C-alpha positions as MATLAB code, in Angstrom:
seq = 'MQSCSVDQRPPSLEDADDIASAVQDRVVVAMSGGVDSSVTAGILAGEGYDAVGIAMRLYSTPQESYTKSCCSPDDLFDARTVADSLSIPFYVANYEDAFRERVIEYFVSEYRRGRTPNPCVACNDHLKFDILLQRSLALGASYLATGHFARIDRSGDVPKLLRGVDRNKDQSYFLFGLPREALGRILFPLGGMTKDEVRDIARTMGLETAEKAESQEICFVGGGDYKAFVAKLLSEQERTPGRIVTTSGEVLGEHDGIHNFTVGQRRGLGLSYHEPLYVKAIRPEDGTVVVGGRDELAARGLVAERCNWLSFDRPNGPIECQVKIRYAGEPVPCLLTVGADPTTAFVEFEESQRAVTPGQAAVFYQGEEVLGGGWIEEPRS';
ca = [
     -16.549   46.066   33.556;
     -19.385   45.245   30.395;
     -18.411   46.753   27.638;
     -17.032   45.183   24.051;
     -14.344   45.581   21.469;
     -14.852   47.286   17.852;
     -15.997   43.981   16.261;
     -18.202   43.133   18.904;
     -22.081   43.372   19.392;
     -22.615   45.724   22.344;
     -24.373   44.959   25.466;
     -27.868   45.655   25.109;
     -30.609   46.677   27.759;
     -31.520   43.303   27.845;
     -28.325   42.206   28.776;
     -28.616   44.383   31.671;
     -31.684   43.460   32.935;
     -29.388   41.187   35.990;
     -28.452   45.110   37.489;
     -32.095   45.810   38.301;
     -31.661   45.777   41.797;
     -32.546   48.999   43.555;
     -29.087   51.002   44.421;
     -29.849   54.020   46.335;
     -26.618   56.049   44.425;
     -26.768   54.431   40.844;
     -26.927   56.637   38.148;
     -27.373   55.839   34.634;
     -25.659   58.152   32.667;
     -26.688   58.978   28.856;
     -23.189   58.809   26.927;
     -23.345   60.136   23.545;
     -19.835   60.061   22.995;
     -18.879   63.737   23.347;
     -16.741   65.341   25.713;
     -19.832   66.674   28.193;
     -21.374   63.283   28.186;
     -17.751   61.741   28.915;
     -17.236   64.339   31.395;
     -20.457   63.804   32.903;
     -19.768   60.172   33.557;
     -16.265   60.887   34.929;
     -17.651   63.311   37.930;
     -20.239   61.174   38.603;
     -17.697   57.829   38.808;
     -15.379   59.946   40.752;
     -17.564   61.162   43.678;
     -19.318   57.373   44.091;
     -21.777   56.978   42.395;
     -22.821   53.224   40.696;
     -22.523   54.619   37.383;
     -23.573   52.786   34.221;
     -23.268   54.558   30.882;
     -25.614   53.929   28.350;
     -25.284   55.353   24.817;
     -28.866   55.432   21.976;
     -28.458   53.802   19.114;
     -31.089   56.706   17.185;
     -30.986   55.559   13.503;
     -28.399   54.193   11.096;
     -26.537   56.179    8.587;
     -25.512   54.521    5.102;
     -21.568   54.340    4.807;
     -21.400   56.270    1.600;
     -23.805   59.103    3.166;
     -22.235   58.569    6.541;
     -20.701   61.990    7.976;
     -19.538   61.841   11.893;
     -22.343   63.828   14.136;
     -24.032   63.380   17.549;
     -25.017   59.843   17.836;
     -23.257   58.641   14.829;
     -22.002   54.848   14.910;
     -18.272   56.611   15.958;
     -19.648   58.217   18.464;
     -21.256   54.914   20.035;
     -17.714   53.349   19.650;
     -16.113   57.071   21.488;
     -18.704   56.291   24.386;
     -17.749   52.447   25.189;
     -14.059   54.016   25.017;
     -14.603   56.205   27.900;
     -16.970   53.818   29.348;
     -13.770   51.051   29.778;
     -11.408   54.070   30.524;
     -13.786   54.781   33.499;
     -14.333   51.055   34.225;
     -18.034   51.618   34.423;
     -20.255   49.250   32.750;
     -21.678   50.189   29.166;
     -24.613   48.962   27.367;
     -26.424   50.683   23.935;
     -30.376   51.461   23.579;
     -31.591   50.365   20.477;
     -34.117   53.092   20.130;
     -34.171   53.555   16.356;
     -38.027   53.075   15.829;
     -39.070   55.568   18.968;
     -36.335   58.012   17.196;
     -37.851   57.568   13.711;
     -41.438   58.029   14.928;
     -41.241   60.789   17.023;
     -38.198   62.622   16.053;
     -37.933   62.136   12.379;
     -41.383   62.100   10.982;
     -41.836   64.942   13.337;
     -39.178   66.507   11.798;
     -40.475   66.269    8.190;
     -44.141   66.767    8.857;
     -43.631   70.466   10.384;
     -41.573   71.158    7.047;
     -44.798   69.571    5.176;
     -46.925   71.941    6.987;
     -44.935   75.413    6.737;
     -43.385   75.293   10.205;
     -39.781   74.909   11.824;
     -39.209   71.853   13.865;
     -36.394   71.635   16.880;
     -35.803   67.976   16.917;
     -33.776   68.630   19.512;
     -36.787   69.311   22.350;
     -38.415   66.293   20.593;
     -35.736   64.235   21.682;
     -34.934   65.518   24.859;
     -39.165   65.165   25.352;
     -39.479   61.915   24.180;
     -35.949   59.708   24.152;
     -33.953   61.536   26.982;
     -36.008   62.185   29.247;
     -39.164   59.986   28.747;
     -37.724   56.738   27.258;
     -34.659   56.333   28.441;
     -35.667   58.077   32.163;
     -38.147   55.225   32.663;
     -35.390   52.389   31.634;
     -33.294   53.999   33.867;
     -35.644   53.800   36.500;
     -36.463   50.140   35.585;
     -32.950   49.266   36.352;
     -32.715   50.393   39.788;
     -31.128   53.777   39.364;
     -31.921   56.789   41.089;
     -31.343   59.317   38.746;
     -30.342   59.838   34.895;
     -27.409   62.012   34.435;
     -26.761   64.100   30.880;
     -23.895   66.329   30.014;
     -26.587   69.397   29.393;
     -25.426   72.576   30.178;
     -28.435   73.174   32.805;
     -29.121   73.095   36.192;
     -31.803   72.187   38.888;
     -31.881   74.153   42.167;
     -33.204   71.444   45.015;
     -32.754   73.728   47.974;
     -36.406   74.465   48.104;
     -39.715   72.375   48.378;
     -39.643   71.738   44.460;
     -36.922   71.071   42.441;
     -36.487   74.086   39.787;
     -34.587   73.889   36.314;
     -32.363   77.048   36.190;
     -30.288   78.000   32.963;
     -26.746   76.920   32.631;
     -23.897   79.368   33.947;
     -21.762   79.098   30.613;
     -24.301   82.109   28.340;
     -23.093   80.224   25.458;
     -23.567   76.243   26.191;
     -26.837   77.233   28.118;
     -29.379   74.380   27.070;
     -32.314   75.257   29.000;
     -34.334   76.240   26.198;
     -34.213   72.565   24.934;
     -35.668   71.203   28.232;
     -38.911   73.202   28.688;
     -40.938   69.995   28.023;
     -39.145   68.072   31.050;
     -42.471   66.312   33.040;
     -42.372   68.611   36.319;
     -42.272   65.316   38.684;
     -38.768   63.956   36.307;
     -36.419   66.900   37.959;
     -35.809   65.187   41.188;
     -34.818   62.208   39.079;
     -32.512   64.162   36.751;
     -28.645   65.231   37.068;
     -26.811   68.126   35.418;
     -23.131   67.879   36.869;
     -22.002   70.241   34.026;
     -24.492   73.287   34.696;
     -22.556   75.249   37.099;
     -19.434   75.037   34.809;
     -17.942   76.870   31.268;
     -17.326   74.507   28.515;
     -13.308   75.299   28.654;
     -13.799   73.929   32.126;
     -15.177   70.851   31.070;
     -12.568   70.489   28.424;
      -9.891   70.801   31.390;
     -11.553   68.702   33.322;
     -11.251   65.647   30.239;
      -7.704   66.491   30.521;
      -7.078   65.866   33.329;
      -9.269   62.399   33.011;
      -7.437   61.498   30.054;
     -10.544   60.944   28.817;
     -10.254   59.779   25.056;
     -12.992   63.036   24.029;
     -11.448   65.463   25.745;
     -10.404   67.777   22.453;
     -13.164   65.957   20.120;
     -14.794   68.720   18.294;
     -18.551   69.370   18.456;
     -20.984   68.739   15.793;
     -23.305   71.785   14.588;
     -25.454   69.621   12.605;
     -28.747   68.227   12.719;
     -27.447   64.617   13.998;
     -29.439   62.533   10.956;
     -29.192   64.750    8.455;
     -25.873   63.060    6.624;
     -23.865   66.552    5.588;
     -26.299   69.031    6.496;
     -28.606   69.774    3.997;
     -31.827   69.216    5.825;
     -34.188   70.365    2.874;
     -32.717   67.567    0.515;
     -33.290   64.890    3.987;
     -36.666   66.012    3.740;
     -37.204   66.285    0.014;
     -36.359   62.471   -0.148;
     -38.861   61.472    2.203;
     -41.793   63.526    1.074;
     -43.614   61.995   -1.721;
     -45.007   64.008   -4.782;
     -48.342   64.105   -2.966;
     -46.900   65.390   -0.243;
     -44.905   68.413   -1.270;
     -47.280   71.754   -1.589;
     -45.878   73.678   -4.179;
     -47.383   77.215   -4.523;
     -46.420   80.895   -5.406;
     -43.498   83.306   -3.604;
     -45.739   86.828   -2.970;
     -45.124   90.139   -1.615;
     -47.595   91.481    1.526;
     -48.807   93.344   -1.213;
     -49.529   90.629   -2.858;
     -47.202   91.148   -5.578;
     -46.138   87.686   -7.233;
     -42.562   87.110   -7.576;
     -42.288   83.850   -8.389;
     -43.022   80.251   -7.787;
     -41.775   77.217   -5.804;
     -42.022   73.387   -5.722;
     -42.595   72.768   -1.993;
     -43.067   74.855    1.314;
     -40.879   72.265    3.060;
     -38.126   74.819    1.153;
     -38.673   77.862    3.430;
     -38.590   78.666    6.841;
     -39.688   82.378    8.782;
     -36.887   84.813    8.784;
     -35.249   83.084    5.916;
     -33.033   85.081    3.194;
     -30.716   83.304    1.286;
     -31.931   80.027   -1.292;
     -35.406   82.012   -2.231;
     -34.121   82.204   -5.732;
     -35.235   86.134   -6.193;
     -33.984   88.790   -7.848;
     -35.410   92.369   -5.815;
     -34.396   95.858   -5.232;
     -34.283   95.140   -1.466;
     -33.200   92.027    0.426;
     -36.496   90.085    1.397;
     -36.907   87.461    4.169;
     -40.115   85.112    4.354;
     -42.344   86.756    6.335;
     -45.161   83.449    6.536;
     -45.890   80.488    5.001;
     -49.648   79.602    4.423;
     -49.651   75.767    3.837;
     -53.353   75.584    2.942;
     -52.384   76.969   -1.125;
     -48.648   76.994   -0.752;
     -48.158   80.687   -0.168;
     -45.134   81.904    0.533;
     -45.186   85.943    1.368;
     -42.077   87.870    1.813;
     -41.080   90.964    2.852;
     -38.522   93.586    4.166;
     -36.860   93.182    7.427;
     -39.096   95.717    9.200;
     -41.967   93.589    7.994;
     -40.937   90.394   10.340;
     -41.916   92.683   13.385;
     -44.184   90.816   15.667;
     -45.766   92.068   19.090;
     -46.570   88.958   20.345;
     -46.869   85.424   19.887;
     -49.328   82.201   20.492;
     -47.870   79.672   21.986;
     -49.529   75.687   22.233;
     -49.148   72.694   24.252;
     -47.148   74.074   27.107;
     -45.433   72.777   29.841;
     -45.392   74.620   33.060;
     -42.390   73.777   35.295;
     -43.206   76.647   38.208;
     -46.946   76.413   38.174;
     -50.335   74.623   36.995;
     -51.682   77.998   35.959;
     -51.171   81.606   37.391;
     -53.766   83.705   38.269;
     -53.105   86.201   36.063;
     -50.418   87.597   33.391;
     -47.004   86.954   34.471;
     -44.037   89.578   33.458;
     -41.308   87.605   32.846;
     -38.690   86.963   30.124;
     -39.236   84.705   26.849;
     -36.368   83.052   24.300;
     -37.806   82.317   21.124;
     -34.923   80.843   19.625;
     -31.998   78.631   20.851;
     -29.544   81.722   19.426;
     -31.141   84.544   21.034;
     -31.429   86.110   24.328;
     -34.552   86.125   26.357;
     -36.985   88.828   26.007;
     -39.021   90.812   28.383;
     -42.530   90.060   27.581;
     -46.191   89.721   29.463;
     -47.186   85.720   29.773;
     -50.763   84.981   29.905;
     -52.111   81.731   29.813;
     -55.257   80.510   28.433;
     -58.184   79.069   30.250;
     -56.540   75.865   28.833;
     -53.154   76.060   30.298;
     -51.495   74.530   27.235;
     -52.054   77.641   25.033;
     -50.103   80.685   26.426;
     -50.073   84.165   24.482;
     -47.495   86.716   24.973;
     -47.022   90.272   24.083;
     -43.471   91.667   23.801;
     -41.997   94.636   25.456;
     -40.239   95.294   22.292;
     -41.645   93.748   18.873;
     -39.526   90.669   17.741;
     -38.419   89.561   14.293;
     -39.021   85.864   12.797;
     -41.314   84.542   15.019;
     -41.122   81.112   13.557;
     -44.198   78.800   13.882;
     -42.862   75.184   15.007;
     -39.778   76.623   17.319;
     -39.918   76.923   20.687;
     -41.166   80.051   23.069;
     -39.717   79.313   26.519;
     -40.171   81.528   29.489;
     -37.856   82.122   32.079;
     -37.751   84.212   35.541;
     -33.966   85.323   35.586;
     -32.638   82.483   36.150;
     -35.242   79.887   36.261;
     -37.294   77.986   33.928;
     -41.171   78.444   34.380;
     -41.923   76.308   30.961;
     -42.537   76.543   27.331;
     -44.434   75.454   24.736;
     -44.604   75.492   20.555;
     -45.154   78.699   18.999;
     -48.234   78.741   16.887;
     -47.979   81.891   15.036;
     -47.159   85.344   15.421;
     -49.834   88.577   16.685;
     -49.078   91.805   14.911;
];
Protein backbone atom coordinates (compact mmCIF):
# COMPACT_ATOMS: atom_id res chain seq x y z
CA MET A 1 0.00 0.00 0.00
CA GLN A 2 1.45 3.35 -1.07
CA SER A 3 -0.22 6.17 0.82
CA CYS A 4 0.77 8.70 3.45
CA SER A 5 -0.22 10.08 6.82
CA VAL A 6 -1.44 13.62 7.43
CA ASP A 7 1.98 15.18 7.88
CA GLN A 8 3.76 13.34 5.08
CA ARG A 9 4.13 14.49 1.49
CA PRO A 10 1.59 12.61 -0.67
CA PRO A 11 3.30 10.35 -3.19
CA SER A 12 3.25 12.06 -6.59
CA LEU A 13 2.77 10.56 -10.02
CA GLU A 14 6.50 10.80 -10.55
CA ASP A 15 6.80 8.29 -7.68
CA ALA A 16 4.38 6.06 -9.58
CA ASP A 17 6.52 5.58 -12.67
CA ASP A 18 7.62 2.19 -11.37
CA ILE A 19 4.09 0.85 -11.91
CA ALA A 20 4.04 1.76 -15.58
CA SER A 21 4.38 -1.76 -16.95
CA ALA A 22 1.19 -2.65 -18.81
CA VAL A 23 -1.40 -4.56 -16.80
CA GLN A 24 -4.52 -5.61 -18.68
CA ASP A 25 -6.91 -5.10 -15.76
CA ARG A 26 -5.29 -2.02 -14.26
CA VAL A 27 -7.67 0.87 -13.78
CA VAL A 28 -6.85 4.35 -12.51
CA VAL A 29 -9.65 5.77 -10.38
CA ALA A 30 -9.95 9.55 -10.20
CA MET A 31 -10.58 10.01 -6.47
CA SER A 32 -11.96 13.42 -5.50
CA GLY A 33 -12.59 12.56 -1.85
CA GLY A 34 -16.36 12.31 -2.27
CA VAL A 35 -18.64 9.34 -1.78
CA ASP A 36 -19.10 8.75 -5.52
CA SER A 37 -15.45 8.29 -6.43
CA SER A 38 -14.90 6.35 -3.19
CA VAL A 39 -17.58 3.82 -4.12
CA THR A 40 -16.21 3.68 -7.67
CA ALA A 41 -12.82 2.66 -6.29
CA GLY A 42 -14.42 0.17 -3.90
CA ILE A 43 -16.49 -1.50 -6.61
CA LEU A 44 -13.59 -1.90 -9.02
CA ALA A 45 -11.20 -3.14 -6.35
CA GLY A 46 -13.85 -5.62 -5.24
CA GLU A 47 -14.28 -6.86 -8.81
CA GLY A 48 -10.61 -7.76 -8.98
CA TYR A 49 -9.26 -4.85 -10.97
CA ASP A 50 -5.72 -3.68 -10.24
CA ALA A 51 -7.07 -0.34 -8.99
CA VAL A 52 -4.84 2.70 -8.48
CA GLY A 53 -6.29 5.83 -6.89
CA ILE A 54 -5.18 9.23 -8.13
CA ALA A 55 -6.35 12.55 -6.71
CA MET A 56 -5.74 15.73 -8.64
CA ARG A 57 -4.38 18.71 -6.74
CA LEU A 58 -5.99 21.51 -8.71
CA TYR A 59 -5.63 24.63 -6.61
CA SER A 60 -4.29 25.94 -3.31
CA THR A 61 -6.70 27.76 -1.02
CA PRO A 62 -5.45 30.27 1.57
CA GLN A 63 -6.38 29.02 5.03
CA GLU A 64 -8.21 32.22 5.96
CA SER A 65 -10.62 31.87 3.01
CA TYR A 66 -10.82 28.09 2.97
CA THR A 67 -14.20 26.46 2.79
CA LYS A 68 -14.51 22.75 2.25
CA SER A 69 -15.52 21.89 -1.30
CA CYS A 70 -14.75 19.44 -4.07
CA CYS A 71 -11.00 18.84 -4.59
CA SER A 72 -10.05 20.83 -1.48
CA PRO A 73 -7.11 19.83 0.77
CA ASP A 74 -9.50 18.02 3.11
CA ASP A 75 -10.88 16.09 0.15
CA LEU A 76 -7.39 14.83 -0.70
CA PHE A 77 -7.12 13.55 2.86
CA ASP A 78 -10.51 11.81 2.56
CA ALA A 79 -9.48 10.20 -0.72
CA ARG A 80 -6.27 8.97 0.88
CA THR A 81 -8.21 7.54 3.83
CA VAL A 82 -10.55 5.63 1.52
CA ALA A 83 -7.63 4.27 -0.52
CA ASP A 84 -6.06 3.08 2.73
CA SER A 85 -9.23 1.27 3.74
CA LEU A 86 -9.43 -0.41 0.33
CA SER A 87 -5.72 -1.30 0.36
CA ILE A 88 -5.08 0.24 -3.05
CA PRO A 89 -2.16 2.48 -4.07
CA PHE A 90 -2.84 6.19 -3.91
CA TYR A 91 -1.08 9.13 -5.53
CA VAL A 92 -1.61 12.86 -5.82
CA ALA A 93 -1.11 14.54 -9.20
CA ASN A 94 -0.27 18.23 -9.09
CA TYR A 95 -2.15 19.84 -11.97
CA GLU A 96 -2.47 23.33 -10.49
CA ASP A 97 -0.85 25.05 -13.48
CA ALA A 98 -3.05 23.28 -16.02
CA PHE A 99 -6.16 23.92 -13.93
CA ARG A 100 -5.34 27.61 -13.61
CA GLU A 101 -4.72 27.97 -17.33
CA ARG A 102 -7.55 25.81 -18.70
CA VAL A 103 -10.28 26.31 -16.09
CA ILE A 104 -9.79 29.35 -13.86
CA GLU A 105 -8.48 31.68 -16.58
CA TYR A 106 -11.23 30.49 -18.92
CA PHE A 107 -13.81 31.08 -16.15
CA VAL A 108 -12.70 34.67 -15.58
CA SER A 109 -12.29 35.39 -19.30
CA GLU A 110 -15.84 34.28 -20.10
CA TYR A 111 -17.35 36.58 -17.48
CA ARG A 112 -15.15 39.42 -18.75
CA ARG A 113 -16.69 38.83 -22.20
CA GLY A 114 -20.25 38.88 -20.87
CA ARG A 115 -20.67 35.12 -21.13
CA THR A 116 -21.51 32.50 -18.48
CA PRO A 117 -18.87 29.76 -18.22
CA ASN A 118 -19.26 26.13 -17.21
CA PRO A 119 -16.05 25.19 -15.35
CA CYS A 120 -17.14 21.57 -14.75
CA VAL A 121 -17.22 20.89 -18.50
CA ALA A 122 -13.84 22.59 -18.93
CA CYS A 123 -12.34 20.51 -16.11
CA ASN A 124 -13.63 17.28 -17.65
CA ASP A 125 -12.42 18.23 -21.13
CA HIS A 126 -8.95 19.44 -20.21
CA LEU A 127 -8.06 17.74 -16.93
CA LYS A 128 -9.87 14.47 -16.23
CA PHE A 129 -10.38 13.12 -19.72
CA ASP A 130 -7.32 14.61 -21.35
CA ILE A 131 -4.31 15.03 -19.07
CA LEU A 132 -5.32 12.46 -16.45
CA LEU A 133 -6.54 9.93 -19.03
CA GLN A 134 -3.29 10.15 -20.98
CA ARG A 135 -1.28 9.85 -17.78
CA SER A 136 -3.33 6.82 -16.75
CA LEU A 137 -2.60 5.07 -20.02
CA ALA A 138 1.08 5.94 -19.66
CA LEU A 139 1.02 4.19 -16.28
CA GLY A 140 -0.09 0.98 -17.96
CA ALA A 141 -3.78 1.26 -17.13
CA SER A 142 -6.42 -0.02 -19.50
CA TYR A 143 -9.06 2.35 -18.12
CA LEU A 144 -9.70 5.59 -16.28
CA ALA A 145 -12.73 5.37 -13.97
CA THR A 146 -14.65 8.23 -12.38
CA GLY A 147 -17.74 8.58 -10.21
CA HIS A 148 -19.84 10.32 -12.84
CA PHE A 149 -23.50 9.36 -13.11
CA ALA A 150 -23.43 8.44 -16.78
CA ARG A 151 -23.18 5.21 -18.76
CA ILE A 152 -21.17 3.87 -21.67
CA ASP A 153 -22.91 1.29 -23.88
CA ARG A 154 -20.37 -1.16 -25.28
CA SER A 155 -22.88 -3.55 -26.86
CA GLY A 156 -22.36 -2.29 -30.43
CA ASP A 157 -19.42 -1.76 -32.75
CA VAL A 158 -18.50 1.54 -31.07
CA PRO A 159 -19.14 2.72 -27.50
CA LYS A 160 -21.97 5.18 -26.90
CA LEU A 161 -22.35 7.70 -24.08
CA LEU A 162 -25.72 7.42 -22.32
CA ARG A 163 -27.53 9.33 -19.60
CA GLY A 164 -27.27 8.12 -16.02
CA VAL A 165 -30.20 6.10 -14.64
CA ASP A 166 -30.70 8.51 -11.75
CA ARG A 167 -32.19 11.51 -13.56
CA ASN A 168 -31.63 13.74 -10.53
CA LYS A 169 -27.90 13.03 -10.68
CA ASP A 170 -27.34 12.46 -14.41
CA GLN A 171 -24.03 14.12 -15.36
CA SER A 172 -23.92 13.32 -19.07
CA TYR A 173 -24.43 17.04 -19.76
CA PHE A 174 -20.90 17.72 -18.50
CA LEU A 175 -19.36 14.99 -20.68
CA PHE A 176 -20.26 15.99 -24.24
CA GLY A 177 -16.66 17.08 -24.88
CA LEU A 178 -15.16 13.62 -24.37
CA PRO A 179 -13.02 12.50 -27.30
CA ARG A 180 -14.97 9.83 -29.16
CA GLU A 181 -11.96 7.53 -29.20
CA ALA A 182 -11.64 7.81 -25.41
CA LEU A 183 -15.00 6.20 -24.64
CA GLY A 184 -13.50 2.72 -24.86
CA ARG A 185 -10.98 3.64 -22.17
CA ILE A 186 -13.40 5.10 -19.62
CA LEU A 187 -15.48 3.41 -16.92
CA PHE A 188 -18.52 4.88 -15.14
CA PRO A 189 -19.48 2.19 -12.61
CA LEU A 190 -22.20 4.33 -10.98
CA GLY A 191 -24.15 5.14 -14.14
CA GLY A 192 -26.75 2.42 -13.54
CA MET A 193 -27.33 3.35 -9.88
CA THR A 194 -29.21 5.94 -7.90
CA LYS A 195 -27.48 8.19 -5.40
CA ASP A 196 -29.23 6.39 -2.53
CA GLU A 197 -27.87 3.07 -3.78
CA VAL A 198 -24.37 4.53 -3.92
CA ARG A 199 -24.58 5.68 -0.30
CA ASP A 200 -25.91 2.26 0.74
CA ILE A 201 -22.90 0.60 -0.90
CA ALA A 202 -20.56 3.06 0.84
CA ARG A 203 -22.11 2.17 4.20
CA THR A 204 -21.81 -1.54 3.48
CA MET A 205 -18.15 -1.06 2.59
CA GLY A 206 -17.60 1.01 5.73
CA LEU A 207 -16.17 3.92 3.73
CA GLU A 208 -15.25 7.12 5.57
CA THR A 209 -17.12 9.19 2.99
CA ALA A 210 -20.46 7.33 3.21
CA GLU A 211 -22.31 10.26 4.83
CA LYS A 212 -20.23 13.06 3.36
CA ALA A 213 -22.32 15.96 2.08
CA GLU A 214 -22.03 17.06 -1.52
CA SER A 215 -20.62 20.44 -2.41
CA GLN A 216 -22.94 22.69 -4.41
CA GLU A 217 -20.29 25.35 -4.98
CA ILE A 218 -17.77 26.01 -7.71
CA CYS A 219 -14.78 24.21 -6.23
CA PHE A 220 -12.23 27.02 -6.53
CA VAL A 221 -14.56 29.87 -5.48
CA GLY A 222 -14.38 30.12 -1.70
CA GLY A 223 -17.75 30.87 -0.13
CA GLY A 224 -19.55 30.60 -3.47
CA ASP A 225 -19.23 34.33 -4.31
CA TYR A 226 -18.14 34.06 -7.94
CA LYS A 227 -18.63 37.80 -8.57
CA ALA A 228 -16.08 38.71 -5.90
CA PHE A 229 -13.74 35.99 -7.19
CA VAL A 230 -13.88 37.28 -10.75
CA ALA A 231 -13.61 40.92 -9.69
CA LYS A 232 -10.49 40.15 -7.67
CA LEU A 233 -8.75 38.72 -10.74
CA LEU A 234 -9.82 41.43 -13.19
CA SER A 235 -7.79 44.60 -13.44
CA GLU A 236 -9.64 47.92 -13.77
CA GLN A 237 -8.72 47.94 -17.48
CA GLU A 238 -10.33 44.53 -17.98
CA ARG A 239 -13.68 45.52 -16.49
CA THR A 240 -16.42 46.76 -18.80
CA PRO A 241 -18.83 49.17 -17.11
CA GLY A 242 -21.90 50.44 -18.92
CA ARG A 243 -25.61 51.11 -18.87
CA ILE A 244 -28.60 48.95 -17.98
CA VAL A 245 -31.34 49.47 -20.55
CA THR A 246 -34.71 47.95 -21.41
CA THR A 247 -35.35 46.27 -24.75
CA SER A 248 -37.01 49.54 -25.88
CA GLY A 249 -33.85 51.52 -25.04
CA GLU A 250 -34.94 53.14 -21.77
CA VAL A 251 -31.91 53.71 -19.55
CA LEU A 252 -32.55 52.37 -16.03
CA GLY A 253 -29.12 52.71 -14.48
CA GLU A 254 -25.41 52.05 -14.71
CA HIS A 255 -23.14 49.21 -13.57
CA ASP A 256 -19.41 48.79 -12.93
CA GLY A 257 -18.79 45.65 -14.96
CA ILE A 258 -20.55 43.11 -17.17
CA HIS A 259 -18.87 40.31 -15.21
CA ASN A 260 -21.59 40.85 -12.58
CA PHE A 261 -24.36 39.66 -14.90
CA THR A 262 -25.58 36.54 -16.65
CA VAL A 263 -28.46 36.02 -19.08
CA GLY A 264 -31.64 35.11 -17.19
CA GLN A 265 -30.49 36.78 -13.97
CA ARG A 266 -33.19 38.48 -11.90
CA ARG A 267 -31.67 39.12 -8.47
CA GLY A 268 -28.94 41.63 -7.79
CA LEU A 269 -29.71 43.99 -10.67
CA GLY A 270 -30.00 47.00 -8.33
CA LEU A 271 -33.11 48.28 -10.10
CA SER A 272 -36.53 49.41 -9.00
CA TYR A 273 -39.20 48.83 -11.62
CA HIS A 274 -42.93 48.20 -11.90
CA GLU A 275 -42.40 44.57 -12.98
CA PRO A 276 -39.73 41.89 -12.44
CA LEU A 277 -36.82 42.33 -14.83
CA TYR A 278 -34.37 39.77 -16.14
CA VAL A 279 -31.10 40.06 -18.04
CA LYS A 280 -31.91 39.40 -21.69
CA ALA A 281 -28.57 40.17 -23.32
CA ILE A 282 -25.08 41.47 -22.55
CA ARG A 283 -23.16 43.54 -25.09
CA PRO A 284 -19.44 43.36 -24.26
CA GLU A 285 -18.50 45.86 -26.98
CA ASP A 286 -20.01 48.78 -25.05
CA GLY A 287 -20.93 47.25 -21.68
CA THR A 288 -24.69 47.47 -22.19
CA VAL A 289 -26.85 45.09 -20.17
CA VAL A 290 -30.30 44.67 -21.72
CA VAL A 291 -33.16 43.73 -19.39
CA GLY A 292 -36.77 42.82 -20.01
CA GLY A 293 -39.80 40.97 -18.72
CA ARG A 294 -39.89 37.21 -18.41
CA ASP A 295 -41.59 36.70 -21.77
CA GLU A 296 -38.86 38.72 -23.50
CA LEU A 297 -36.32 36.02 -22.63
CA ALA A 298 -37.86 33.57 -25.08
CA ALA A 299 -35.80 32.35 -28.05
CA ARG A 300 -36.76 30.11 -30.95
CA GLY A 301 -33.31 28.61 -31.30
CA LEU A 302 -29.58 29.02 -30.86
CA VAL A 303 -26.19 28.81 -32.53
CA ALA A 304 -23.57 26.56 -30.93
CA GLU A 305 -19.84 26.64 -31.68
CA ARG A 306 -16.85 24.38 -30.93
CA CYS A 307 -19.11 21.34 -31.16
CA ASN A 308 -17.90 17.83 -30.42
CA TRP A 309 -19.83 14.91 -31.90
CA LEU A 310 -19.82 11.47 -30.30
CA SER A 311 -22.26 9.67 -32.60
CA PHE A 312 -21.37 10.94 -36.08
CA ASP A 313 -18.88 12.99 -38.08
CA ARG A 314 -21.47 15.07 -39.89
CA PRO A 315 -25.08 14.07 -40.61
CA ASN A 316 -26.51 14.30 -44.14
CA GLY A 317 -29.31 16.62 -43.05
CA PRO A 318 -31.23 18.03 -40.09
CA ILE A 319 -31.78 15.71 -37.12
CA GLU A 320 -34.80 15.58 -34.86
CA CYS A 321 -33.44 15.20 -31.34
CA GLN A 322 -33.52 16.82 -27.90
CA VAL A 323 -31.26 19.53 -26.51
CA LYS A 324 -30.38 20.48 -22.96
CA ILE A 325 -29.28 24.10 -22.54
CA ARG A 326 -28.52 24.06 -18.81
CA TYR A 327 -27.62 21.32 -16.36
CA ALA A 328 -30.69 21.87 -14.19
CA GLY A 329 -33.06 21.69 -17.16
CA GLU A 330 -34.53 18.78 -19.08
CA PRO A 331 -33.80 17.99 -22.73
CA VAL A 332 -36.39 19.58 -25.04
CA PRO A 333 -37.31 18.61 -28.62
CA CYS A 334 -35.46 20.45 -31.37
CA LEU A 335 -34.28 20.31 -34.95
CA LEU A 336 -30.47 20.18 -35.15
CA THR A 337 -28.64 21.25 -38.30
CA VAL A 338 -24.87 20.83 -38.38
CA GLY A 339 -23.08 23.48 -40.44
CA ALA A 340 -20.67 23.05 -43.32
CA ASP A 341 -18.06 23.34 -40.59
CA PRO A 342 -19.18 20.52 -38.25
CA THR A 343 -18.03 22.47 -35.20
CA THR A 344 -21.01 24.82 -35.73
CA ALA A 345 -24.62 23.80 -35.07
CA PHE A 346 -27.93 25.57 -35.64
CA VAL A 347 -30.84 24.63 -33.38
CA GLU A 348 -34.56 25.29 -33.73
CA PHE A 349 -36.62 24.50 -30.63
CA GLU A 350 -40.02 22.85 -30.98
CA GLU A 351 -41.21 25.36 -28.38
CA SER A 352 -39.46 28.61 -27.45
CA GLN A 353 -37.03 28.42 -24.54
CA ARG A 354 -36.17 31.09 -21.99
CA ALA A 355 -32.72 32.37 -21.02
CA VAL A 356 -30.59 30.80 -23.74
CA THR A 357 -27.25 31.77 -22.22
CA PRO A 358 -24.07 32.36 -24.27
CA GLY A 359 -21.15 30.45 -22.77
CA GLN A 360 -23.27 27.58 -21.46
CA ALA A 361 -23.33 24.15 -23.09
CA ALA A 362 -25.97 22.89 -25.51
CA VAL A 363 -25.96 19.09 -25.32
CA PHE A 364 -27.89 16.95 -27.78
CA TYR A 365 -29.65 13.65 -27.07
CA GLN A 366 -31.63 11.00 -28.88
CA GLY A 367 -33.41 9.28 -26.06
CA GLU A 368 -30.71 7.99 -23.73
CA GLU A 369 -27.78 8.59 -26.09
CA VAL A 370 -25.60 11.70 -26.05
CA LEU A 371 -25.03 12.76 -29.65
CA GLY A 372 -22.58 15.50 -28.72
CA GLY A 373 -22.72 19.15 -27.86
CA GLY A 374 -21.20 22.58 -28.15
CA TRP A 375 -21.01 26.01 -26.57
CA ILE A 376 -23.92 28.41 -26.97
CA GLU A 377 -22.77 31.38 -29.03
CA GLU A 378 -26.07 33.25 -29.32
CA PRO A 379 -29.83 32.77 -29.05
CA ARG A 380 -32.04 33.09 -32.12
CA SER A 381 -35.38 34.89 -31.88
